[in-house]
C-alpha positions as CSV (number, residue, x, y, z in Angstrom):
1,M,-3.6,-220.6,64.7
2,L,-0.5,-221.4,63.2
3,P,1.2,-220.7,59.9
4,R,-0.2,-222.9,56.6
5,D,3.4,-223.9,56.0
6,L,6.0,-223.7,58.9
7,P,9.5,-222.7,57.8
8,K,11.1,-225.7,56.9
9,R,14.6,-225.0,55.7
10,E,17.3,-228.2,53.7
11,E,20.2,-227.2,55.7
12,F,18.2,-228.0,59.0
13,P,16.5,-231.9,58.4
14,R,16.6,-232.5,61.6
15,S,15.0,-229.6,62.9
16,N,11.9,-230.0,60.5
17,K,10.8,-233.4,61.9
18,Y,9.1,-231.7,64.9
19,D,5.8,-230.3,66.1
20,A,5.2,-227.0,64.3
21,K,3.0,-226.1,67.5
22,R,5.4,-226.9,70.0
23,I,8.0,-225.1,68.3
24,I,6.0,-221.7,68.3
25,D,4.5,-222.1,71.8
26,D,7.8,-222.7,73.3
27,Q,9.8,-220.0,70.9
28,M,11.7,-217.2,73.1
29,G,14.1,-216.0,70.2
30,L,15.0,-217.4,66.6
31,N,13.6,-220.7,65.9
32,A,16.0,-222.5,69.0
33,L,16.1,-226.3,66.8
34,W,17.3,-224.6,64.0
35,L,20.2,-222.6,65.8
36,T,20.7,-226.1,68.1
37,E,20.9,-228.1,65.1
38,W,23.4,-225.6,63.2
39,L,25.5,-225.5,66.7
40,C,25.7,-229.7,66.7
41,R,26.8,-230.4,63.4
42,D,30.1,-230.1,65.0
43,L,29.6,-231.2,68.5
44,D,31.0,-234.7,69.0
45,L,27.9,-235.5,70.9
46,R,27.8,-239.4,71.3
47,P,24.9,-242.0,73.3
48,G,24.8,-241.4,77.1
49,M,26.8,-238.1,77.1
50,R,26.5,-236.3,80.3
51,V,25.4,-232.8,78.4
52,L,24.8,-229.0,80.2
53,D,21.9,-227.1,78.1
54,L,22.8,-224.0,80.0
55,G,20.5,-221.3,79.1
56,C,17.2,-224.0,77.9
57,G,14.3,-222.1,77.7
58,K,10.9,-223.4,77.6
59,G,13.6,-227.2,76.8
60,L,13.2,-227.0,73.0
61,S,17.1,-227.7,72.9
62,S,16.9,-230.0,75.5
63,V,14.1,-231.9,73.7
64,F,16.4,-231.9,70.6
65,L,19.7,-233.4,72.2
66,A,18.2,-235.3,73.6
67,K,16.5,-237.4,70.8
68,E,18.5,-236.8,68.0
69,Y,21.7,-237.7,69.9
70,L,20.3,-239.9,72.5
71,V,22.3,-237.6,75.1
72,Q,21.8,-237.1,79.1
73,V,20.8,-234.0,79.2
74,W,20.9,-231.6,82.4
75,A,18.0,-228.3,81.1
76,T,18.8,-225.7,83.1
77,D,17.3,-222.0,82.8
78,L,17.3,-219.1,85.2
79,W,13.8,-217.2,83.7
80,I,11.4,-220.8,83.1
81,S,11.0,-222.8,86.3
82,A,12.1,-226.7,86.7
83,T,8.4,-227.5,87.4
84,D,6.8,-226.3,84.1
85,N,9.7,-227.7,82.1
86,Y,9.4,-231.4,84.0
87,K,6.2,-231.2,82.8
88,R,7.1,-230.5,79.0
89,F,9.8,-233.4,79.2
90,T,7.4,-235.8,80.7
91,A,5.1,-235.0,77.9
92,D,7.8,-235.8,75.4
93,G,8.6,-239.1,76.9
94,L,11.9,-237.8,78.2
95,T,11.8,-238.4,82.3
96,G,15.2,-239.9,83.2
97,R,17.0,-238.6,79.9
98,V,16.1,-234.5,80.5
99,F,16.7,-233.5,84.4
100,P,15.1,-229.8,84.6
101,I,17.2,-227.5,86.9
102,H,16.5,-223.8,88.2
103,S,19.8,-221.7,88.3
104,D,21.2,-218.8,87.6
105,A,24.0,-219.4,85.2
106,R,26.6,-218.0,87.8
107,E,25.5,-220.2,90.7
108,L,25.7,-223.9,88.8
109,P,24.4,-226.8,91.5
110,F,27.0,-229.3,89.6
111,A,30.0,-231.3,90.3
112,E,33.1,-229.8,88.8
113,E,34.1,-231.6,85.7
114,F,30.6,-233.6,85.9
115,F,29.6,-233.1,81.4
116,D,30.6,-234.1,78.8
117,A,30.1,-231.3,76.8
118,I,28.0,-227.6,77.8
119,V,25.7,-226.0,75.1
120,C,24.3,-222.7,75.3
121,V,21.8,-221.4,72.5
122,D,20.5,-218.1,72.2
123,A,21.6,-217.2,76.1
124,Y,25.0,-216.9,76.6
125,I,25.3,-213.0,75.9
126,Y,23.7,-212.5,79.5
127,F,26.4,-213.5,81.7
128,G,29.0,-214.7,79.2
129,T,30.3,-211.7,78.5
130,D,32.4,-211.3,82.0
131,D,36.2,-212.0,81.2
132,L,36.1,-214.2,84.0
133,Y,32.9,-216.4,83.3
134,L,34.5,-218.6,81.1
135,D,36.8,-219.9,84.1
136,Y,34.2,-220.1,86.0
137,L,32.0,-222.4,83.3
138,H,34.9,-224.8,81.9
139,R,35.5,-226.4,85.5
140,F,31.5,-228.2,84.8
141,V,33.4,-230.0,82.1
142,K,35.8,-232.7,81.7
143,P,39.1,-232.1,80.2
144,G,39.2,-232.3,76.7
145,G,35.2,-231.6,76.6
146,Q,33.4,-229.5,74.6
147,I,31.6,-226.2,74.8
148,G,29.6,-224.5,72.5
149,I,27.5,-221.5,72.3
150,V,25.4,-219.7,69.6
151,V,24.6,-216.0,70.3
152,P,23.3,-212.8,68.3
153,G,25.7,-210.6,67.4
154,F,27.2,-208.2,64.9
155,M,28.4,-209.2,61.8
156,R,31.3,-206.7,61.2
157,D,32.2,-203.8,63.6
158,L,30.2,-200.9,64.4
159,D,31.5,-197.7,62.6
160,G,30.9,-195.1,65.8
161,L,27.5,-194.6,67.0
162,L,24.8,-197.5,66.8
163,P,23.4,-197.4,62.8
164,K,20.1,-195.7,62.8
165,H,18.2,-198.4,61.2
166,L,18.8,-200.7,64.2
167,I,17.3,-198.1,67.3
168,P,13.5,-199.5,67.2
169,F,14.9,-202.7,67.7
170,W,17.7,-201.8,70.3
171,A,17.5,-201.9,73.9
172,Q,20.3,-202.2,76.8
173,E,20.8,-205.9,76.8
174,C,21.6,-205.6,73.0
175,W,24.9,-203.7,74.3
176,T,26.6,-207.4,75.1
177,W,26.3,-208.2,71.5
178,H,30.3,-208.7,69.5
179,T,31.1,-210.1,66.2
180,V,32.9,-213.7,66.1
181,E,36.4,-212.0,66.2
182,W,35.8,-210.6,69.3
183,W,34.2,-213.6,70.5
184,H,37.2,-215.7,69.6
185,R,39.2,-213.3,71.3
186,L,37.8,-213.4,74.8
187,W,38.3,-217.2,74.6
188,S,41.2,-217.5,73.2
189,R,43.4,-215.6,75.0
190,T,42.6,-217.1,78.4
191,G,44.5,-220.3,77.4
192,L,42.0,-222.3,79.1
193,V,40.5,-223.3,76.1
194,E,41.0,-224.0,72.1
195,V,38.9,-222.4,70.0
196,E,37.9,-225.2,67.4
197,L,35.4,-223.0,65.0
198,A,33.9,-219.6,65.4
199,E,32.1,-218.9,62.5
200,K,28.4,-216.5,61.2
201,M,25.7,-218.1,60.3
202,P,25.0,-217.8,56.4
203,D,22.3,-215.7,55.4
204,C,21.1,-215.5,59.1
205,W,18.9,-212.4,58.3
206,K,16.8,-214.1,55.9
207,L,16.3,-217.2,58.6
208,W,15.5,-214.5,61.3
209,L,12.9,-212.5,58.7
210,E,11.1,-215.8,57.9
211,W,10.7,-217.2,61.5
212,K,9.7,-213.6,62.2
213,K,7.0,-213.7,59.7
214,A,6.1,-217.0,60.9
215,R,5.0,-215.9,64.3
216,V,2.5,-213.2,62.8
217,E,1.3,-215.7,60.3
218,A,0.4,-218.2,63.4
219,G,-1.3,-215.1,65.1
220,D,1.0,-213.0,66.8
221,D,0.2,-209.2,66.7
222,S,2.6,-207.9,69.0
223,P,4.1,-204.4,68.2
224,S,7.6,-205.5,68.7
225,L,7.6,-208.1,66.1
226,Q,6.9,-205.8,63.4
227,T,9.4,-203.6,64.4
228,D,11.6,-206.5,64.4
229,I,10.5,-207.1,61.0
230,Q,11.3,-203.7,60.3
231,V,14.6,-203.7,61.1
232,L,15.4,-206.5,59.6
233,E,14.4,-205.9,56.2
234,A,16.3,-202.8,56.7
235,D,19.5,-204.1,58.1
236,H,19.9,-207.0,54.9
237,G,22.2,-208.9,57.0
238,R,24.8,-205.8,57.5
239,Y,24.8,-206.3,61.0
240,M,22.7,-208.3,62.6
241,G,23.1,-212.2,63.0
242,F,23.9,-215.3,64.6
243,I,27.6,-216.7,65.6
244,R,28.4,-219.7,66.9
245,M,31.8,-221.2,68.5
246,I,33.1,-224.2,69.6
247,A,36.0,-224.7,72.2
248,R,37.4,-227.6,73.6
249,G,38.6,-227.8,77.6
250,K,42.3,-228.1,77.8
């Protein structure tokens, strides 16, 4: 079952072209195509570039990168098998353009300076809050190449304890959430990259809520989804949202 009208946003015209069933079936959070399109607006992607899609999940972002920007993509994930993703990419006609890799983000099987750009959509919080991780990751991008991430985060600093209305949504992994200022400091202080852009997604809570409701209409009846909807409505964008950051290696 699919919603009668899967949410389409004027600000994401490229994403609107993609199959609704594929997006629903392969989503692993907020609509990955929206997040990827938002990130790519300020990435210097050109046909033929080699791009690492780190934490690609079921490959929606990888497919988007290959089709929209004509780049070669190394779709790398720990939780989803390379075989399953290979079947998806083959069905999309992307054999030889998107290469599925099963790997931990801390043990990447690539040569240093191999990639023209690195992107990470909705996954960097699982490993990138380590003070030393950027020192590791930036080795795989060419000098002058870009690294771009989109992460869930706080729209403002927490004032003391976690706000009560967020508690039903919260899990231990959410303590990796931070503000855009925190992320900017983490990267800029290393001296390894120059941060070119760091910002919040405007009205992200509305997109997030719209997507959660679309999943319910598509037949997802999990209790956690209903809880997420209630928390997003209560939060009203005060704390919960998404952040993007783009930096260029030195």
